[in-house]
C-alpha positions as CSV (number, residue, x, y, z in Angstrom):
1,M,-53.9,1.3,-27.7
2,F,-50.2,0.9,-28.6
3,P,-48.9,1.0,-32.2
4,S,-46.5,-1.7,-33.2
5,P,-42.8,-0.9,-34.2
6,S,-43.7,-1.3,-37.8
7,G,-47.0,0.5,-37.5
8,T,-49.0,-2.4,-39.0
9,E,-49.8,-4.5,-36.0
10,P,-51.5,-2.7,-33.1
11,V,-51.1,-3.5,-29.5
12,K,-54.5,-4.3,-28.1
13,K,-54.4,-3.1,-24.5
14,G,-52.1,-1.9,-21.7
15,F,-53.4,-1.6,-18.2
16,L,-52.2,-1.6,-14.5
17,L,-53.0,-4.4,-12.1
18,P,-52.3,-4.5,-8.3
19,R,-50.1,-7.4,-7.2
20,D,-49.2,-7.8,-3.5
21,D,-47.0,-4.7,-2.8
22,C,-46.5,-3.6,-6.4
23,W,-48.2,-2.4,-9.6
24,V,-48.0,-4.5,-12.8
25,L,-48.5,-3.2,-16.3
26,V,-50.0,-6.0,-18.5
27,I,-49.4,-5.6,-22.2
28,E,-51.0,-7.9,-24.8
29,F,-48.7,-8.0,-27.7
30,P,-47.5,-11.0,-29.7
31,N,-43.9,-10.0,-30.1
32,L,-42.8,-8.1,-27.0
33,L,-39.0,-8.3,-27.7
34,K,-39.2,-6.2,-30.8
35,L,-41.3,-3.7,-29.0
36,L,-38.9,-3.4,-26.1
37,S,-35.8,-3.0,-28.2
38,A,-37.3,-0.4,-30.5
39,T,-39.7,1.7,-28.4
40,Q,-39.3,4.2,-25.6
41,I,-41.8,3.6,-22.9
42,S,-42.8,6.1,-20.2
43,L,-44.6,4.5,-17.2
44,S,-46.2,6.6,-14.5
45,A,-47.4,5.0,-11.3
46,S,-49.3,7.0,-8.7
47,L,-49.4,5.8,-5.1
48,G,-51.1,8.1,-2.7
49,N,-49.0,11.3,-2.6
50,M,-46.0,9.7,-4.3
51,E,-45.3,10.0,-8.0
52,R,-42.3,8.4,-9.7
53,V,-41.7,8.5,-13.4
54,I,-39.6,5.7,-14.9
55,S,-38.3,6.1,-18.4
56,A,-36.6,3.3,-20.3
57,Q,-34.8,3.8,-23.6
58,G,-33.6,0.8,-25.7
59,L,-34.7,-1.4,-22.8
60,L,-33.7,-4.8,-24.0
61,S,-31.7,-6.4,-26.8
62,L,-31.5,-10.2,-26.5
63,P,-29.7,-12.8,-28.7
64,P,-31.8,-15.2,-30.7
65,A,-31.2,-18.0,-28.1
66,P,-30.7,-16.4,-24.7
67,Q,-28.5,-18.4,-22.3
68,A,-29.3,-19.1,-18.7
69,R,-27.3,-17.0,-16.3
70,T,-27.1,-16.5,-12.6
71,F,-27.2,-13.2,-11.0
72,R,-27.1,-11.5,-7.6
73,R,-30.3,-9.9,-6.2
74,R,-30.0,-6.2,-5.9
75,L,-33.4,-5.5,-4.3
76,P,-35.3,-7.0,-1.5
77,F,-38.3,-7.3,-3.9
78,A,-38.8,-10.0,-6.5
79,A,-41.2,-10.5,-9.5
80,A,-44.3,-12.6,-9.5
81,R,-45.0,-15.3,-12.0
82,F,-47.2,-14.5,-15.0
83,A,-48.4,-16.6,-17.8
84,S,-48.3,-13.7,-20.3
85,P,-45.6,-11.0,-21.0
86,V,-45.7,-8.4,-18.3
87,L,-43.8,-5.4,-17.1
88,G,-43.6,-5.5,-13.3
89,F,-42.4,-3.1,-10.6
90,N,-40.5,-4.8,-7.7
91,S,-42.8,-7.8,-7.5
92,K,-42.5,-10.4,-4.8
93,E,-41.2,-13.3,-6.9
94,R,-39.3,-13.6,-10.1
95,S,-40.0,-16.0,-12.9
96,P,-37.0,-18.0,-14.0
97,S,-37.6,-16.7,-17.5
98,L,-37.8,-13.0,-16.7
99,P,-34.9,-10.8,-17.9
100,R,-34.1,-7.7,-15.9
101,L,-34.9,-4.3,-17.3
102,R,-33.2,-1.2,-15.7
103,A,-35.0,2.1,-16.0
104,A,-32.9,5.2,-17.0
105,F,-32.3,7.4,-14.0
106,D,-33.0,11.1,-14.1
107,P,-31.7,13.0,-11.0
108,Q,-34.2,15.8,-11.5
109,R,-37.1,13.5,-10.9
110,L,-36.0,13.1,-7.3
111,L,-38.0,16.3,-6.7
112,L,-41.2,14.4,-7.5
113,S,-40.8,12.1,-4.5
114,S,-43.4,12.4,-1.8
115,P,-43.8,14.7,-0.1
116,L,-43.3,17.5,-2.6
117,Y,-42.3,20.0,0.0
118,G,-40.1,19.4,2.9
119,K,-37.8,16.5,3.8
120,Q,-37.3,13.7,1.3
121,K,-38.5,10.3,2.6
122,K,-37.1,7.0,1.5
123,G,-39.4,5.0,-0.7
124,P,-39.1,1.7,-2.6
125,V,-37.0,2.0,-5.8
126,F,-38.9,0.8,-8.9
127,S,-37.4,-1.2,-11.7
128,A,-39.1,-2.8,-14.7
129,G,-39.0,-6.5,-15.6
130,A,-40.4,-8.5,-18.5
131,A,-41.2,-12.1,-19.1
132,V,-39.6,-13.6,-22.2
133,P,-41.8,-15.8,-24.3
134,T,-38.9,-18.0,-25.5
135,G,-37.4,-21.3,-24.8
136,G,-34.4,-19.9,-23.0
137,A,-34.5,-20.1,-19.2
138,G,-32.9,-18.0,-16.5
139,F,-32.3,-14.3,-16.0
140,V,-30.3,-11.8,-18.0
141,E,-28.9,-9.0,-15.9
142,G,-28.7,-5.6,-17.4
143,E,-25.3,-5.2,-15.7
144,A,-23.5,-8.6,-15.4
145,E,-21.8,-9.3,-12.1
146,K,-18.0,-9.4,-12.4
147,P,-16.4,-12.8,-11.7
148,K,-14.7,-13.2,-8.4
149,L,-12.3,-15.6,-6.7
150,L,-12.2,-15.7,-2.9
151,G,-14.3,-12.6,-2.8
152,V,-11.9,-10.5,-5.0
153,E,-12.7,-9.6,-8.6
154,I,-10.6,-11.5,-11.2
155,A,-9.7,-8.2,-12.8
156,T,-8.1,-7.0,-9.6
157,L,-6.3,-10.3,-9.0
158,K,-4.7,-10.0,-12.4
159,K,-2.9,-7.0,-11.1
160,I,-2.4,-7.8,-7.4
161,V,-1.0,-11.3,-7.8
162,P,1.9,-10.3,-10.2
163,L,2.7,-7.3,-8.1
164,G,2.8,-9.5,-5.0
165,I,5.2,-12.0,-6.6
166,M,7.4,-9.1,-7.8
167,F,7.5,-7.5,-4.4
168,F,8.4,-10.9,-2.7
169,C,11.2,-11.5,-5.2
170,I,12.6,-7.9,-4.8
171,L,12.5,-8.1,-0.9
172,F,14.0,-11.7,-1.0
173,N,16.9,-10.4,-3.0
174,Y,17.3,-7.3,-0.9
175,T,17.7,-9.4,2.3
176,I,20.4,-11.6,0.8
177,L,22.2,-8.5,-0.5
178,R,21.9,-6.6,2.7
179,D,23.4,-9.5,4.8
180,T,26.1,-10.2,2.2
181,K,27.3,-6.6,1.9
182,D,28.0,-6.4,5.7
183,V,29.9,-9.7,5.6
184,L,32.1,-8.5,2.8
185,V,33.1,-5.1,4.1
186,V,33.3,-6.0,7.9
187,T,35.1,-9.3,7.7
188,A,37.6,-8.4,4.9
189,K,41.3,-8.4,5.7
190,G,42.4,-4.9,6.7
191,S,38.9,-3.7,7.3
192,S,36.4,-3.6,10.2
193,A,33.0,-2.1,11.1
194,E,34.7,1.3,11.3
195,I,34.5,1.5,7.5
196,I,30.7,1.7,7.5
197,P,30.2,5.4,8.6
198,F,32.9,6.6,6.1
199,L,31.4,4.4,3.4
200,K,27.9,5.7,3.9
201,T,29.0,9.3,3.9
202,W,31.7,9.5,1.2
203,V,30.7,6.7,-1.2
204,N,27.1,5.7,-0.8
205,L,25.6,9.2,-0.7
206,P,27.4,10.6,-3.8
207,M,26.6,7.6,-5.9
208,A,23.0,7.7,-4.9
209,I,22.8,11.4,-5.9
210,G,24.5,10.6,-9.2
211,F,22.2,7.7,-9.9
212,M,19.1,9.8,-9.3
213,L,20.4,12.5,-11.7
214,L,21.1,9.9,-14.3
215,Y,17.6,8.4,-13.8
216,T,16.0,11.8,-14.2
217,K,17.8,12.3,-17.5
218,L,16.8,8.8,-18.8
219,S,13.2,9.2,-17.8
220,N,12.9,12.2,-20.2
221,V,14.3,10.0,-23.1
222,L,13.0,6.5,-22.6
223,S,9.6,5.0,-22.2
224,K,8.6,3.6,-18.8
225,E,9.1,0.0,-19.9
226,A,12.5,0.7,-21.5
227,L,13.5,2.7,-18.4
228,F,12.7,-0.2,-16.1
229,Y,14.9,-2.7,-18.0
230,T,17.7,-0.1,-18.4
231,V,17.8,0.3,-14.6
232,I,17.4,-3.3,-13.4
233,F,19.6,-5.2,-15.9
234,P,22.8,-3.5,-14.7
235,F,22.0,-4.6,-11.2
236,I,21.5,-8.2,-12.3
237,A,24.7,-8.1,-14.4
238,F,26.8,-6.7,-11.6
239,F,25.8,-9.1,-8.9
240,G,26.4,-12.1,-11.3
241,A,29.7,-10.7,-12.4
242,F,30.8,-10.0,-8.8
243,A,30.3,-13.6,-7.6
244,F,31.9,-15.2,-10.7
245,L,34.5,-12.7,-11.7
246,L,35.4,-9.9,-9.3
247,Y,35.5,-11.9,-6.1
248,P,37.7,-14.6,-7.4
249,M,40.1,-11.9,-8.8
250,R,40.1,-9.8,-5.6
251,D,43.8,-10.3,-4.8
252,A,44.7,-9.1,-8.3
253,I,42.4,-6.0,-8.4
254,H,42.7,-4.7,-4.8
255,P,45.6,-2.3,-4.2
256,T,46.7,-3.9,-0.9
257,A,50.3,-2.6,-0.9
258,L,49.2,1.0,-1.6
259,A,46.7,0.8,1.2
260,D,49.3,-0.5,3.6
261,R,51.6,2.4,2.9
262,L,48.8,5.0,3.3
263,L,47.8,3.5,6.6
264,A,51.3,3.5,7.9
265,A,51.6,7.2,6.9
266,L,48.2,8.4,8.2
267,G,48.0,6.2,11.4
268,P,45.4,3.7,12.7
269,S,42.7,6.4,13.0
270,F,42.3,6.3,9.2
271,L,41.7,2.6,9.0
272,G,38.1,3.2,7.8
273,P,38.9,5.6,4.9
274,V,41.9,3.6,3.8
275,A,39.9,0.4,3.8
276,I,37.5,1.9,1.2
277,L,40.5,2.0,-1.2
278,R,41.9,-1.4,-0.1
279,I,38.6,-3.4,-0.8
280,W,37.1,-1.1,-3.4
281,S,35.2,-3.9,-5.2
282,F,33.5,-5.0,-1.9
283,C,32.6,-1.3,-1.3
284,L,31.1,-1.2,-4.8
285,F,29.0,-4.2,-3.9
286,Y,27.9,-2.5,-0.7
287,V,26.7,0.6,-2.6
288,M,24.9,-1.5,-5.3
289,A,23.1,-3.5,-2.6
290,E,22.0,-0.2,-0.9
291,L,20.8,1.2,-4.2
292,W,18.8,-2.0,-4.8
293,G,16.7,-1.1,-1.8
294,S,16.2,2.5,-2.7
295,V,15.9,2.3,-6.5
296,V,14.4,-1.1,-7.3
297,I,11.9,-1.1,-4.4
298,S,11.1,2.6,-4.0
299,V,11.4,3.9,-7.5
300,L,10.7,1.0,-9.9
301,F,8.3,-1.3,-8.0
302,W,6.2,1.3,-6.2
303,G,6.1,3.5,-9.3
304,F,4.8,0.6,-11.4
305,A,2.3,-0.4,-8.7
306,N,0.9,3.1,-8.5
307,Q,0.6,3.2,-12.2
308,I,-1.7,0.2,-12.6
309,T,-3.7,0.1,-9.4
310,T,-6.7,2.2,-8.4
311,V,-7.0,4.0,-5.1
312,E,-9.5,1.4,-3.8
313,E,-7.2,-1.5,-4.7
314,A,-4.2,0.3,-3.1
315,K,-6.1,0.8,0.2
316,E,-7.1,-2.8,0.3
317,F,-3.9,-4.6,-0.8
318,Y,-0.9,-2.3,0.0
319,P,-0.9,-3.2,3.7
320,L,-0.8,-6.9,2.7
321,F,2.4,-6.1,0.7
322,G,4.0,-5.0,4.0
323,L,3.1,-8.3,5.6
324,G,4.5,-10.1,2.6
325,A,7.8,-8.3,2.9
326,N,8.3,-9.8,6.3
327,I,7.5,-13.2,5.0
328,A,10.2,-12.7,2.3
329,L,12.6,-11.7,5.1
330,I,12.0,-14.9,7.0
331,F,12.5,-17.2,3.9
332,S,15.6,-15.2,2.7
333,G,17.1,-15.4,6.1
334,R,16.8,-19.2,6.0
335,T,18.4,-19.2,2.5
336,V,21.4,-17.2,3.8
337,K,21.8,-19.6,6.7
338,Y,21.7,-22.6,4.4
339,F,24.4,-21.3,2.0
340,S,26.6,-20.0,4.8
341,N,26.7,-23.5,6.4
342,L,27.9,-25.2,3.2
343,R,31.5,-24.6,4.5
344,K,31.0,-27.4,7.1
345,N,30.7,-30.0,4.4
346,L,33.7,-28.9,2.4
347,G,37.2,-30.2,2.7
348,P,40.2,-28.2,4.0
349,G,41.7,-25.5,1.7
350,V,38.4,-24.8,-0.1
351,D,37.2,-21.2,-0.1
352,G,33.7,-21.9,1.4
353,W,32.7,-18.2,1.3
354,A,33.3,-18.1,-2.4
355,I,31.0,-21.1,-3.0
356,S,28.3,-19.6,-0.7
357,L,28.6,-16.3,-2.5
358,K,28.1,-17.9,-5.9
359,G,25.1,-19.8,-4.7
360,M,23.4,-16.7,-3.2
361,M,24.2,-14.5,-6.2
362,S,22.8,-17.1,-8.6
363,I,19.5,-16.9,-6.7
364,V,19.6,-13.1,-6.9
365,V,20.2,-13.2,-10.7
366,L,17.5,-15.8,-11.3
367,L,14.9,-13.8,-9.3
368,G,16.0,-10.7,-11.1
369,F,15.0,-12.3,-14.4
370,V,11.8,-13.4,-12.8
371,I,11.0,-9.8,-11.8
372,S,11.8,-8.6,-15.3
373,G,9.6,-11.4,-16.8
374,I,6.7,-10.5,-14.6
375,Y,7.1,-6.8,-15.5
376,W,7.0,-7.8,-19.2
377,G,3.9,-9.9,-18.8
378,A,2.2,-7.2,-16.8
379,N,2.8,-4.6,-19.4
380,K,1.6,-6.9,-22.2
381,F,-1.5,-8.3,-20.6
382,I,-2.5,-5.7,-17.9
383,V,-1.3,-2.3,-18.9
384,N,-2.6,-2.7,-22.4
385,D,-5.9,-4.3,-21.4
386,P,-8.6,-1.7,-21.7
387,S,-11.1,-3.7,-19.7
388,L,-9.2,-3.4,-16.5
389,P,-9.8,-0.4,-14.2
390,R,-7.2,2.3,-14.4
391,S,-5.7,4.7,-11.8
392,N,-6.9,8.2,-12.2
393,R,-4.7,9.6,-9.5
394,K,-3.0,12.9,-10.2
395,K,0.4,13.6,-8.9
396,K,0.2,16.1,-6.1
397,E,2.5,19.1,-6.4
398,K,4.7,19.3,-3.3
399,P,6.2,22.6,-2.3
400,K,9.9,22.7,-3.0
401,L,11.3,24.4,0.0
402,G,15.0,25.4,0.2
403,M,17.1,25.0,3.3
404,N,16.4,28.5,4.6
405,E,12.7,28.1,4.1
406,S,12.7,24.7,5.8
407,L,14.5,26.0,8.8
408,K,12.0,28.9,9.2
409,V,9.1,26.4,9.1
410,L,10.8,24.2,11.7
411,L,11.6,27.1,14.0
412,S,8.1,28.7,13.7
413,S,6.1,25.8,15.2
414,R,6.7,23.8,18.4
415,Y,4.6,21.0,17.0
416,V,6.8,20.6,13.9
417,R,10.0,20.9,16.0
418,D,8.9,18.0,18.2
419,L,8.0,15.9,15.2
420,A,11.4,16.7,13.6
421,T,13.1,15.7,16.8
422,L,11.5,12.2,16.6
423,V,12.8,11.7,13.1
424,V,16.3,12.9,13.7
425,A,16.6,11.0,17.0
426,Y,15.7,7.7,15.4
427,G,18.1,8.1,12.6
428,I,21.1,9.0,14.8
429,S,20.4,6.4,17.6
430,I,19.9,3.4,15.3
431,N,23.2,4.2,13.5
432,L,25.1,4.6,16.7
433,V,24.1,1.2,18.0
434,E,24.2,-0.7,14.7
435,V,27.9,0.0,13.9
436,T,29.1,-0.7,17.4
437,W,27.2,-3.9,17.4
438,K,28.7,-5.0,14.1
439,S,32.2,-4.4,15.4
440,K,31.5,-6.8,18.3
441,L,29.8,-9.2,15.9
442,K,33.1,-9.5,13.9
443,A,35.0,-10.1,17.1
444,Q,32.7,-13.0,17.9
445,F,32.4,-14.4,14.4
446,P,35.6,-13.5,12.4
447,S,34.9,-16.0,9.6
448,P,32.7,-14.8,6.7
449,N,30.6,-18.0,6.8
450,E,30.0,-17.8,10.5
451,Y,29.2,-14.1,10.3
452,S,26.8,-14.7,7.4
453,S,25.1,-17.6,9.2
454,F,24.4,-15.4,12.2
455,M,23.0,-12.7,9.9
456,G,20.7,-15.2,8.3
457,D,19.3,-16.0,11.8
458,F,19.1,-12.3,12.5
459,S,17.1,-11.6,9.3
460,T,14.6,-14.4,10.1
461,A,14.1,-13.2,13.6
462,T,13.6,-9.6,12.4
463,G,10.9,-10.8,9.9
464,I,9.0,-12.8,12.6
465,A,9.2,-9.9,15.1
466,T,8.1,-7.3,12.6
467,F,5.3,-9.4,11.3
468,T,4.0,-9.9,14.9
469,M,4.4,-6.3,15.8
470,M,2.5,-5.1,12.7
471,L,-0.4,-7.2,13.9
472,L,-0.1,-5.9,17.4
473,G,0.5,-2.2,16.4
474,R,-3.1,-1.5,15.6
475,W,-4.2,-3.0,19.0
476,I,-1.7,-0.9,20.9
477,L,-2.9,2.3,19.1
478,R,-6.5,1.6,19.9
479,K,-5.9,0.4,23.4
480,F,-3.4,2.9,24.7
481,G,-3.5,5.8,22.3
482,W,-1.0,7.7,20.3
483,G,1.3,8.8,23.1
484,V,2.1,5.3,24.4
485,A,2.5,3.9,20.8
486,A,5.0,6.7,20.0
487,M,7.1,6.0,23.1
488,V,7.4,2.3,22.5
489,T,10.3,2.6,20.0
490,P,12.6,5.0,22.1
491,T,11.8,2.9,25.3
492,V,13.0,-0.3,23.5
493,L,16.1,1.5,22.3
494,L,16.8,2.9,25.8
495,L,16.5,-0.4,27.7
496,T,18.4,-2.5,25.2
497,G,21.0,0.2,24.7
498,V,21.7,0.4,28.4
499,G,22.1,-3.4,28.5
500,F,24.3,-3.5,25.4
501,F,26.8,-0.7,26.4
502,S,26.8,-2.0,30.0
503,L,28.0,-5.5,28.8
504,I,30.8,-3.8,26.7
505,L,31.9,-1.4,29.4
506,F,31.5,-3.6,32.5
507,G,32.0,-7.0,30.9
508,E,34.8,-8.2,33.2
509,P,32.9,-7.9,36.5
510,L,29.9,-9.7,34.9
511,A,32.0,-12.5,33.5
512,P,31.5,-15.0,36.4
513,L,27.7,-14.4,36.4
514,L,27.5,-14.8,32.6
515,G,29.8,-17.9,32.6
516,S,27.3,-19.7,34.9
517,I,24.8,-19.6,32.0
518,G,27.3,-20.5,29.3
519,L,27.9,-17.0,27.9
520,T,30.9,-14.7,27.6
521,P,30.6,-10.9,28.0
522,L,31.3,-10.6,24.2
523,L,28.7,-13.2,23.2
524,A,26.1,-11.7,25.6
525,A,26.8,-8.2,24.1
526,V,26.2,-9.7,20.6
527,Y,22.9,-11.2,21.6
528,V,21.7,-8.1,23.4
529,G,22.7,-5.9,20.4
530,A,20.9,-8.3,18.1
531,L,17.7,-8.0,20.2
532,Q,18.0,-4.2,20.2
533,N,18.3,-4.1,16.4
534,I,15.4,-6.6,16.0
535,F,12.9,-4.9,18.3
536,S,13.8,-1.4,17.4
537,K,13.3,-2.1,13.6
538,S,10.1,-4.0,14.2
539,A,8.8,-1.2,16.5
540,K,9.7,1.4,13.8
541,Y,7.8,-0.3,11.0
542,S,4.8,-1.2,13.2
543,L,4.5,1.9,15.5
544,F,7.0,4.7,14.8
545,D,6.1,5.2,11.1
546,P,2.3,5.1,11.6
547,C,2.6,7.5,14.6
548,K,4.8,9.9,12.6
549,E,2.3,10.0,9.7
550,M,-0.7,10.3,12.0
551,A,0.9,13.4,13.6
552,Y,0.5,15.3,10.4
553,I,-3.3,14.8,10.3
554,P,-4.5,17.5,12.8
555,L,-2.3,20.3,11.2
556,D,-3.9,22.9,9.0
557,E,-3.3,22.3,5.2
558,E,-0.5,24.8,4.9
559,M,1.5,23.6,7.9
560,K,0.8,20.0,7.0
561,V,2.4,20.4,3.5
562,K,5.2,22.8,4.5
563,G,6.1,20.9,7.7
564,K,6.4,17.6,5.9
565,A,8.5,19.2,3.2
566,A,10.8,20.7,5.8
567,I,11.3,17.4,7.6
568,D,12.0,15.7,4.3
569,V,14.6,18.3,3.3
570,V,16.4,18.7,6.7
571,C,15.5,16.0,9.2
572,N,15.6,12.8,7.1
573,P,19.2,13.4,5.8
574,L,20.3,14.8,9.1
575,G,19.1,11.7,10.9
576,K,20.6,9.3,8.5
577,S,24.0,11.0,8.2
578,G,24.1,12.4,11.8
579,G,25.0,9.1,13.4
580,A,27.7,8.4,10.8
581,L,29.2,11.9,11.2
582,I,29.3,11.5,15.0
583,Q,31.1,8.1,14.7
584,Q,33.6,9.5,12.2
585,F,34.5,12.3,14.6
586,M,34.8,9.9,17.5
587,I,37.0,7.5,15.6
588,L,39.3,10.2,14.3
589,T,39.5,11.8,17.7
590,F,40.0,8.7,19.9
591,G,41.8,6.4,17.4
592,S,39.2,3.6,17.1
593,L,35.6,2.6,17.5
594,A,36.4,0.6,20.7
595,N,37.9,3.6,22.4
596,S,34.9,5.7,21.4
597,T,32.3,3.3,22.9
598,P,31.8,5.0,26.3
599,Y,31.2,8.4,24.6
600,L,28.9,6.8,22.1
601,G,26.9,5.3,24.9
602,G,26.5,8.7,26.6
603,I,25.5,10.4,23.3
604,L,22.9,7.6,22.8
605,L,21.4,8.2,26.2
606,V,21.1,11.9,25.7
607,I,19.4,11.5,22.3
608,V,16.9,8.9,23.5
609,L,15.9,11.0,26.5
610,A,15.4,14.0,24.2
611,W,13.3,11.7,21.9
612,L,11.1,10.7,24.8
613,G,10.7,14.3,25.9
614,A,9.7,15.3,22.3
615,A,7.2,12.4,22.1
616,R,5.6,13.4,25.4
617,S,5.4,17.1,24.3
618,L,3.9,16.1,21.0
619,D,1.3,13.9,22.6
620,S,0.1,16.8,24.8
621,Q,-0.4,18.8,21.5
622,F,-1.6,16.0,19.3
623,S,-4.3,14.5,21.5
624,P,-6.5,17.7,21.8
625,L,-6.0,18.5,18.1
626,A,-7.0,14.9,17.2
627,K,-10.0,15.0,19.4
628,E,-11.1,18.3,17.8
629,Q,-10.6,16.9,14.4
630,L,-12.6,13.8,15.2
631,E,-15.5,16.0,16.5
632,K,-15.5,18.0,13.3
633,E,-15.6,14.8,11.2
634,K,-18.6,13.6,13.1
635,L,-20.4,16.9,12.6
636,L,-19.7,16.8,8.9
637,K,-20.9,13.2,8.7
638,E,-24.1,14.0,10.4
639,K,-24.7,16.9,8.1
640,S,-24.0,14.8,5.0
641,N,-26.6,12.2,6.2
642,T,-29.3,14.9,6.6
643,P,-31.6,15.1,3.5
644,S,-31.4,18.5,1.9
645,I,-33.5,18.1,-1.3
646,K,-36.5,20.4,-1.2
647,A,-38.6,21.8,-3.9
648,T,-40.7,25.0,-4.0
649,K,-44.2,24.9,-5.3
650,E,-43.3,26.8,-8.5
651,E,-40.3,24.5,-9.3
652,T,-42.5,21.4,-8.7
653,E,-45.3,22.7,-11.0
654,Q,-42.7,23.4,-13.7
655,L,-41.2,19.9,-13.5
656,L,-44.7,18.3,-13.5
657,A,-45.6,20.3,-16.6
658,L,-42.3,19.2,-18.2
659,E,-43.0,15.6,-17.4
660,S,-46.6,15.8,-18.7
661,A,-45.3,17.2,-22.0
662,E,-42.7,14.5,-22.3
663,G,-45.2,11.8,-21.3
664,G,-47.6,13.0,-24.0
665,N,-45.0,12.7,-26.7
666,S,-43.1,9.5,-26.6
667,S,-40.5,8.6,-29.2
668,N,-43.0,6.7,-31.4
669,G,-45.6,9.5,-31.1
670,S,-48.2,7.6,-28.9
671,P,-48.9,8.1,-25.2
672,L,-49.7,5.3,-22.8
673,N,-53.3,4.7,-22.0
674,H,-53.8,4.2,-18.3
675,K,-56.8,2.0,-17.5
676,S,-58.5,3.0,-14.3
677,I,-58.7,0.3,-11.8
678,P,-61.2,0.1,-9.0
679,E,-59.8,0.0,-5.6
680,S,-59.6,-3.3,-3.8
681,G,-58.2,-4.7,-0.7
682,A,-54.9,-5.4,-2.4
683,T,-54.7,-1.9,-3.7
684,S,-55.3,-0.3,-0.4
685,E,-52.8,-2.6,1.2
686,T,-50.2,-1.8,-1.3
687,S,-50.7,1.9,-0.9
688,S,-50.4,1.7,2.8
689,K,-47.2,-0.2,2.6
690,H,-45.5,2.3,0.2
691,G,-46.8,5.2,2.2
692,Q,-45.1,4.1,5.3
């Protein structure tokens, strides 16, 4: 007998019945809903040697008029149809009017699973269900399924979609700015591509350091949202002011006469350094465009994305951001091409580049405000929404190694030295080729509009090639292994570099052959150099970067952390500035970049061969270590899949005694009366099924 919640209306009977492959507890009670919401029920079902105890507290609380809802099936079992209110355990069919009841889980009761001693066997998981004697139809899930769109939870899309739009706009702007900055400093009167190595070393690097120091100070004073606006609005204001104020006033604000006197006194070898003073506003645009890539992308966007996404969301959607970046590259390249060709439709005497610049910078300013608006909306509706999942990632403390400590780490390990060689070689070789190629590009396209139009095509081709290579990169790694994938980038640089410098050095003997296909040696060198830059960059993003990160995996924890820190401190800056320093030395020694070309070609050949040797050496060390690591992971996985829950006889008797004590004293002070049931065919069949 069961007492009612009020204590005045008794429950008549409660007994178990066998149904197909389950046990059903039938309760005769006129108002089941009140009983379920007010009473704690302990149900014990014994099947052969198996005993499971299911305890439910506060099982069900339904509204006065329950609504029909759909739900997803979590178990391969379903509940049978009953005319009276029942509690069922994993029945075959479910009545449309049965709400789902979830039993509270107690991990200690796993020890009661059959058999009591030895390995744990998998058995059916029991859950309680109840028929609702009400007019409402359908099921009510204890835990409602989260709404989805295209297989992705709506809560996740609320974060990923705004982030994706922000990333597209930031990369769209960066491509326009990157193409425009080269046009300004290379094609300007009194300047050339020789300005780039000096500009990167003596202007860009100090301003980047100064900006990061200022950013660190502001981050200690301002909130994250205020810091974002404080950083991005000066960029937007500068690019708008440059197109509509600084560029039209260039003749008035540039010290052309002073630059001419300095160049006459110092000699033509100092054309690059003097040009920084001559076109200082263009150089400022160059630096701001470079900072947009490092600050707005790396610091602002990825900092915000890591703030609001979980680790699972990052693993799933961050790779898609990489593909989206290349799509932005394609569309922005077409935009640059369109505005660069506006000069063809203008009359004589009109500054076509000024009009093209205003159009492109207007798009940059507009998208800058779009980025800010999305960030404002994300903070208002996402960051402050408590229902959305949050990132619980903790910042990892990286070791801060000084220069001496970093050199010791690099010299102590052959593995780390080879990895450092890869990083330094890429940074130097790509800079040696890029500046020489841009000098030939100016010779072929001296007009800013023509130069910019070609750069638009170059950006589009780079986006398409990188997108394709990112899709092929995983196949190359799986098919040919780490060694082949790591050698693709230096091999591409070697082959295209030999062709590029051969066309420059031996262009005259090849002129008749090239003329037969409608090319000049200069135009052929421009096309080959473009192919070199396109394929080397696409190979870097799709193969070189993944291979570099994979190389850290087999290292022990200490060397993994210290080696990466040493490469970040020494090799990354050395690779980026090494090429510029070599070019500066060659220009000041031989008088011009053109005179230095044969020597630059020889240096490139030596660096790429050293790169290939380091990759081969690293592969001979990486492959055995990776194989050993893979075997360890397999062993750990096998061990984790082996059941290890065992109970001694004494522990089991104590738990059984505890369960008996709890079962004899329910929350309302009355135990369940189990009605003994004679064995039948259904009973024996059910027992045999669960015992298997």
